[in-house]
C-alpha positions, -999 to 999 in steps of 0.1 A, spaced: 0 0 0 28 24 7 39 21 -29 6 38 -41 19 72 -30 57 67 -32 61 94 -58 36 119 -44 62 146 -38 71 145 -75 35 151 -85 32 187 -74 44 200 -107 10 191 -122 -6 219 -101 -6 251 -122 -8 232 -154 -46 227 -151 -40 190 -143 -44 168 -113 -41 133 -101 -69 115 -83 -66 87 -58 -94 63 -65 -110 42 -38 -143 24 -30 -165 26 1 -173 -11 -2 -199 -5 -29 -198 -6 -67 -192 31 -69 -158 47 -75 -148 77 -54 -118 100 -55 -99 128 -38 -69 148 -50 -36 131 -45 -20 164 -35 -40 164 -3 -31 128 7 -2 123 31 -3 85 32 -24 54 27 -22 25 51 -40 -4 66 -63 6 94 -42 7 127 -57 2 161 -82 29 169 -91 44 203 -127 53 208 -135 88 221 -167 91 242 -189 119 230 -172 123 196 -192 130 165 -210 98 154 -189 98 121 -156 97 141 -147 60 143 -118 67 167 -83 81 169 -52 65 154 -17 72 167 5 78 137 42 85 146 32 100 179 4 122 165 -32 116 174 -53 116 141 -91 115 141 -105 88 118 -137 96 99 -159 68 86 -163 84 51 -190 59 41 -212 70 70 -202 107 66 -217 109 31 -249 91 40 -242 54 34 -247 29 62 -217 28 85 -187 6 76 -185 -29 90 -149 -38 99 -154 -75 97 -151 -94 64 -145 -62 44 -113 -46 32 -106 -14 52 -79 12 45 -70 46 59 -64 76 37 -46 102 58 -51 137 45 -43 173 52 -72 198 47 -75 233 61 -44 231 82 -56 199 100 -47 162 96 -74 136 95 -78 100 83 -107 87 62 -118 51 67 -125 37 32 -128 3 15 -103 -8 -12 -78 18 -25 -75 12 -63 -50 34 -81 -40 69 -91 -52 84 -124 -37 115 -141 -63 138 -157 -70 174 -166 -93 198 -148 -112 204 -180 -121 167 -180 -137 172 -145 -173 182 -145 -196 196 -118 -221 171 -105 -255 173 -124 -277 199 -109 -305 173 -106 -285 157 -77 -296 186 -55 -277 207 -31 -272 180 -4 -248 158 -23 -213 153 -11 -196 157 -44 -176 186 -59 -173 170 -93 -174 139 -114 -152 124 -141 -149 92 -161 -123 65 -165 -121 37 -190 -122 3 -174 -126 -30 -193 -136 -10 -224 -164 7 -204 -167 42 -191 -170 43 -153 -182 74 -134 -157 86 -107 -173 107 -79 -150 133 -64 -158 139 -27 -164 173 -13 -142 168 17 -148 204 29 -185 197 33 -177 164 51 -154 182 75 -177 212 80 -205 188 93 -180 174 119 -160 204 128 -178 236 137 -163 263 115 -170 295 132 -173 326 110 -172 350 140 -147 378 135 -124 381 166 -124 412 187 -99 438 175 -97 425 139 -124 447 123 -112 483 116 -142 504 125 -129 533 104 -133 512 72 -169 499 78 -185 527 59 -161 523 30 -168 485 28 -206 489 23 -216 476 -11 -181 469 -25 -181 437 -45 -160 405 -40 -160 376 -64 -157 343 -46 -147 313 -68 -149 278 -53 -163 244 -63 -173 236 -28 -206 252 -18 -196 248 18 -164 268 12 -182 295 -8 -207 299 20 -180 302 46 -164 331 28 -197 347 21 -209 344 57 -176 359 69 -173 388 45 -210 398 44 -205 409 80 -185 437 66 -212 449 43 -195 435 12 -216 422 -17 -205 387 -25 -207 373 -60 -201 335 -63 -189 312 -90 -184 275 -88 -153 270 -110 -126 290 -127 -141 288 -162 -174 303 -150 -155 331 -132 -133 339 -163 -164 340 -185 -181 363 -161 -151 386 -159 -148 388 -197 -185 395 -200 -182 424 -176 -152 437 -195 -169 434 -229 -198 455 -214 -173 483 -207 -168 477 -170 -134 484 -154 -133 450 -136 -104 460 -113 -124 489 -100 -157 471 -100 -144 444 -77 -125 449 -45 -109 416 -52 -114 380 -64 -109 352 -39 -104 319 -56 -98 283 -47 -70 264 -63 -87 231 -72 -118 234 -93 -134 215 -122 -132 230 -157 -104 254 -148 -83 255 -116 -75 286 -97 -39 288 -109 -50 287 -146 -77 312 -138 -52 336 -123 -28 332 -152 -56 339 -177 -66 370 -159 -31 383 -157 -27 378 -195 -58 397 -203 -50 434 -207 -85 443 -196 -84 422 -165 -48 421 -154 -51 447 -127 -77 427 -107 -65 420 -72 -66 382 -66 -63 361 -34 -58 324 -35 -78 308 -7 -72 270 -6 -71 240 17 -37 232 2 -12 244 27 25 251 28 53 269 10 45 252 -23 14 275 -26 35 306 -17 57 297 -47 27 291 -69 12 325 -60 43 342 -73 45 320 -104 9 327 -116 7 362 -103 -17 361 -73 -15 389 -48 -21 370 -16 -24 334 -4 -46 322 25 -50 287 39 -86 278 46 -105 285 67 -94 317 86 -122 343 89 -99 368 106 -73 366 78 -100 369 52 -111 402 68 -76 414 71 -69 408 34 -100 428 25 -92 456 48 -56 458 36 -68 459 0 -93 487 8 -66 508 26 -44 505 -5 -70 519 -28 -84 546 -6 
């Protein structure tokens, strides 16, 4: 199993090229699910778990991995299937890092890694409703047949287990800027409805008007439409806040496209992503973003908006 991810550190060069690699797995059903390899730390057989009294019902227990206590989430139960049964079924643990926290997901069999492009990743059909646990779907060829792969909205799963508070801490809000914030527009681009709502609920407290798009291509088309209508987009928007990983077009490609459009290139852009670390700092410089924020940090979102407003006043 350790061999599945033995070259994961070499895969980061795919990010920024509108490509990604997906780790495919099952939840002991016929369906194929996936998450982005870049967020996976390791895959291993399920170690001994310690039960925690009073924990969320989707937390199976805590695993001790190299001295670190890692909560283990039964992913099957968390997305609405009957809970996993440990006996007589293959069980594996996918250890991930999202939003500056480490957690393990209890899954069934772990299949393989596939290399694909973001433009081959599609949003889930609108007829699936708003309560589904998917950010996107794609297809793979298997035995000469096309199989649907369902990409899990991990941020939605985590938000239902961890209470993400959008309260702004005392002392963060600059009272002198409140009047200037009223009605200014921020474009929020994220494929996770949970993540979009977190940003909206945070920044709407400042009186900002939040416009939301669910992927980079939708956002780029909207920006170009505004530009074609004669709007000065950089003045119309206080900023754009974009996720990195999205179907159709990722946030890095979106940023690059904006910077290469003479009518859009002055737009202030902030990358807001669950991918952490110095790698993203480097990517921000490479593609031309102005700021980078690791999700989910309400105070920092507010600070970025306030700093931008001070710069233009």
